[in-house]
C-alpha positions in Angstrom: -0.5 90.5 108.5 -3.3 93.1 109.2 -4.5 92.9 112.7 -8.1 93.8 113.4 -9.0 95.5 116.9 -11.5 93.3 118.7 -13.2 93.6 121.8 -11.0 90.8 123.1 -8.0 93.3 123.0 -10.0 96.0 125.4 -8.5 96.2 128.5 -11.3 98.4 130.0 -8.6 101.5 130.6 -9.3 104.0 128.2 -6.0 105.4 127.8 -4.3 102.1 127.5 -6.8 100.8 124.8 -6.3 104.2 122.9 -2.6 103.4 122.7 -3.1 99.9 122.0 -5.2 101.3 119.1 -2.3 103.4 117.7 -0.1 100.6 117.8 -2.2 98.3 116.0 -2.5 101.3 113.5 1.2 101.7 113.1 1.7 98.1 112.6 -1.3 97.9 109.9 0.1 100.9 108.2 3.3 99.4 107.7 1.7 96.2 106.7 -0.3 97.8 104.0 3.0 99.4 103.0 4.5 95.9 102.8 1.7 94.7 100.6 2.0 97.7 98.2 5.9 97.2 98.0 6.7 100.6 99.6 7.9 99.4 103.1 11.5 99.5 102.6 11.5 103.2 102.4 9.0 103.3 105.7 10.6 100.7 107.7 13.1 103.0 109.5 10.3 105.5 110.3 8.0 102.6 111.8 11.0 101.6 113.8 11.6 104.8 115.1 8.1 105.4 116.0 8.0 102.0 117.8 11.0 102.7 119.8 9.6 106.0 121.0 6.1 105.3 121.4 6.4 101.9 122.9 8.7 103.2 125.7 5.9 106.0 126.6 3.1 103.2 126.4 5.0 100.7 128.8 5.8 103.7 131.4 2.1 104.2 131.4 1.4 100.5 131.9 4.0 100.0 134.5 3.1 103.2 136.6 -0.6 101.7 136.9 1.1 98.4 138.0 3.2 100.0 140.5 0.2 102.0 141.6 -1.7 98.7 142.0 1.1 97.1 143.9 1.0 94.5 141.0 3.2 91.4 142.2 4.1 90.5 138.7 5.6 94.1 137.7 9.1 93.1 137.4 8.2 90.2 134.9 6.2 92.7 132.8 9.2 95.2 132.9 11.3 92.4 131.6 8.7 91.8 128.9 8.5 95.5 128.0 12.6 95.7 128.0 12.7 92.6 125.6 10.7 94.5 123.0 12.2 97.8 123.3 15.6 96.0 122.8 14.4 94.1 119.9 13.3 97.3 118.1 16.7 98.9 119.0 18.4 95.8 117.6 16.3 96.1 114.5 16.9 99.7 113.9 20.9 99.2 114.4 21.0 96.2 112.1 18.8 98.0 109.6 21.2 100.9 109.6 24.2 98.6 109.4 22.8 96.2 106.6 19.4 96.9 105.6 19.2 93.5 103.9 19.4 91.9 107.2 15.9 93.3 108.2 13.2 91.7 105.9 10.4 93.9 105.8 7.8 91.1 105.8 9.7 89.4 108.8 9.4 92.8 110.5 5.6 93.1 109.8 4.7 89.4 111.0 7.1 89.9 114.3 5.4 93.1 115.4 1.6 92.0 114.5 2.0 88.6 116.3 4.2 90.2 119.3 1.3 93.0 119.8 -1.6 90.4 119.8 0.3 87.9 122.1 1.4 90.7 124.4 -2.2 92.2 124.9 -3.6 88.9 125.4 -1.4 87.3 127.6 0.5 90.0 129.6 -1.7 93.1 129.7 -5.0 91.0 130.2 -3.2 89.4 133.3 -2.5 92.8 134.8 -5.9 94.1 134.1 -7.8 91.0 135.4 -5.7 91.6 138.6 -7.0 95.0 139.1 -10.5 94.2 138.4 -10.0 91.6 141.4 -8.1 94.1 143.6 -9.2 97.6 142.5 -6.7 100.6 142.9 -7.9 102.9 145.7 -8.6 106.2 144.6 -7.1 108.8 146.9 
């Protein structure tokens, strides 16, 4: 399931948008591998990338939320931790029994999660800081 970057995903923060585009690219590259039948050899690489990059990305978002004194930061931290846990679980399950982690399911899950997370969770925060801008020092 290819996911296309559209203006509706733009948060207005150049760094966060660039990070989101990197995540879109990773999910799309994996989906292309699924469609061409070579995803089995690339799934571990993708899961490792997502494990590392998502934590870096979430730290960036959470820093912005902390700086803005965003009242729903704890909920966003839980949402972020949930994806990190899922990716770690998929990595561990794949190492134990690769047949338990179907590549098509992973591709769909990641595409759906990314789109929904940006449109629901991230936009909630970026709408908040448009209404309550962060004061520059």
